[in-house]
C-alpha positions as CSV (number, residue, x, y, z in Angstrom):
1,X,0.0,0.0,0.0
2,X,2.7,2.5,1.0
3,X,5.4,3.2,-1.6
4,X,9.0,3.1,-0.5
5,X,9.8,6.4,1.2
6,X,13.0,7.5,-0.6
7,X,15.7,9.8,0.7
8,X,14.2,12.8,-1.1
9,X,11.1,12.5,1.1
10,X,13.0,12.5,4.4
11,X,14.1,15.4,6.6
12,X,16.3,13.9,9.3
13,X,17.1,17.2,11.0
14,X,13.9,19.3,11.5
15,X,14.7,22.6,13.2
16,X,11.1,23.4,14.3
17,X,10.4,24.4,17.8
18,X,6.7,24.4,17.6
19,X,3.7,22.9,15.8
20,X,3.4,25.7,13.1
21,X,7.1,25.4,12.2
22,X,7.0,21.6,12.1
23,X,4.0,21.7,9.7
24,X,5.8,24.3,7.6
25,X,8.9,22.2,7.3
26,X,6.8,19.2,6.3
27,X,4.9,21.3,3.7
28,X,8.3,22.5,2.3
29,X,9.4,18.8,2.0
30,X,6.1,17.9,0.3
31,X,6.4,20.8,-2.1
32,X,9.9,19.8,-3.2
33,X,8.6,16.4,-4.2
34,X,5.1,17.4,-5.4
35,X,5.5,20.8,-7.1
36,X,1.9,20.9,-8.1
37,X,0.9,21.1,-4.5
38,X,0.2,24.7,-3.4
39,X,2.1,25.1,-0.1
40,X,-0.4,27.6,1.4
41,X,-3.4,25.4,0.5
42,X,-1.6,22.4,2.0
43,X,-0.7,24.3,5.2
44,X,-4.3,25.4,5.6
45,X,-5.6,21.9,5.0
46,X,-3.2,20.6,7.7
47,X,-4.2,23.3,10.2
48,X,-7.9,22.6,9.6
49,X,-7.2,18.9,10.4
50,X,-5.3,19.9,13.5
51,X,-8.2,22.0,14.7
52,X,-10.3,18.8,14.9
53,X,-7.7,17.3,17.3
54,X,-4.0,17.0,17.3
55,X,-2.4,14.4,15.0
56,X,0.3,14.1,17.7
57,X,-0.4,10.6,18.8
58,X,2.0,10.5,21.7
59,X,5.0,8.2,22.2
60,X,7.0,10.9,20.2
61,X,4.9,10.3,17.0
62,X,2.7,12.6,14.9
63,X,0.9,11.7,11.6
64,X,-0.4,15.0,10.2
65,X,-2.6,14.2,7.3
66,X,-5.1,15.6,4.8
67,X,-6.7,15.2,1.5
68,X,-5.8,17.6,-1.3
69,X,-7.0,18.0,-4.9
70,X,-3.5,18.6,-6.5
71,X,-2.4,15.0,-6.2
72,X,-3.6,11.8,-7.8
73,X,-2.0,9.2,-5.4
74,X,-1.1,8.9,-1.8
75,X,2.1,10.7,-0.8
76,X,4.1,10.2,2.4
77,X,7.0,12.2,3.9
78,X,9.0,11.7,7.0
79,X,10.6,14.3,9.3
80,X,12.6,13.8,12.5
81,X,13.4,16.2,15.2
82,X,16.1,15.1,17.5
83,X,15.3,17.8,20.1
84,X,11.6,17.3,19.9
85,X,8.7,19.6,19.0
86,X,5.8,20.7,21.2
87,X,3.1,19.4,18.9
88,X,0.2,19.2,21.4
89,X,0.5,15.4,21.5
90,X,-1.9,13.3,23.4
91,X,0.7,12.5,26.1
92,X,1.8,16.2,26.1
93,X,5.4,15.1,25.5
94,X,7.7,16.3,22.7
95,X,7.2,14.8,19.3
96,X,10.3,13.5,17.4
97,X,8.9,11.5,14.5
98,X,6.6,13.0,11.9
99,X,4.8,11.2,9.0
100,X,3.0,13.6,6.6
101,X,0.3,11.6,4.8
102,X,-1.4,13.3,1.8
103,X,-4.2,11.7,-0.2
104,X,-6.3,12.7,-3.2
105,X,-9.7,14.0,-2.2
106,X,-11.6,10.9,-3.4
107,X,-9.5,8.2,-1.8
108,X,-11.2,7.4,1.5
109,X,-10.5,3.7,1.7
110,X,-6.8,3.8,0.6
111,X,-6.2,6.8,2.8
112,X,-7.6,5.0,5.9
113,X,-5.6,1.8,5.0
114,X,-2.4,3.9,4.9
115,X,-3.1,5.5,8.2
116,X,-3.8,2.1,9.7
117,X,-0.6,0.6,8.2
118,X,1.5,3.5,9.5
119,X,-0.1,3.2,13.0
120,X,0.7,-0.5,13.1
121,X,4.3,0.0,12.1
122,X,4.8,2.8,14.7
123,X,3.4,0.7,17.6
124,X,6.8,-1.0,17.7
125,X,8.9,0.9,20.3
126,X,11.9,-0.8,18.7
127,X,11.1,0.8,15.3
128,X,10.6,4.2,16.8
129,X,13.9,4.0,18.7
130,X,15.6,2.9,15.5
131,X,14.2,5.9,13.6
132,X,15.1,8.3,16.3
133,X,18.7,7.1,16.6
134,X,19.4,6.3,12.9
135,X,22.8,7.7,11.9
136,X,21.8,9.0,8.5
137,X,19.1,9.2,5.7
138,X,20.2,5.8,4.3
139,X,19.6,4.1,7.6
140,X,16.2,5.8,7.9
141,X,15.2,4.6,4.4
142,X,16.2,1.0,5.4
143,X,14.0,1.2,8.5
144,X,11.1,2.7,6.7
145,X,11.3,-0.1,4.1
146,X,9.9,-2.3,6.9
147,X,6.5,-0.5,6.7
148,X,5.6,-3.0,3.9
149,X,5.6,-5.8,6.5
150,X,2.6,-4.2,8.1
151,X,0.3,-4.2,5.1
């Protein structure tokens, strides 16, 4: 279900200190890879979703997500903040691992399957620890390749 998350879709050194900056960094990453996506529209979409409830799941993980009309397939990006970001997570602890999930407007079932697959993958404390401590982008790509085992 989830395509391989290549190095161009990874930011291993997010500088954000807060939620707004974290979302902006993820939007910039998405825009580099999907130039048809309007960054302002995407940021608005993500903020509207956050207004419904934080996508900071706790346990240092956030999965900001939204549906946008400028894409025709599901797109996933990964960001890591070593220092952590105050993201209004459910456990009120800093968030270190961010998965930005974007889907076409009319893709409810695949969108929910991807969210579920990511959630199952990230339930492993070992996987999360590996992602947080990975030495470089190549190591992160290798770890993220394991998402396919959770289809």
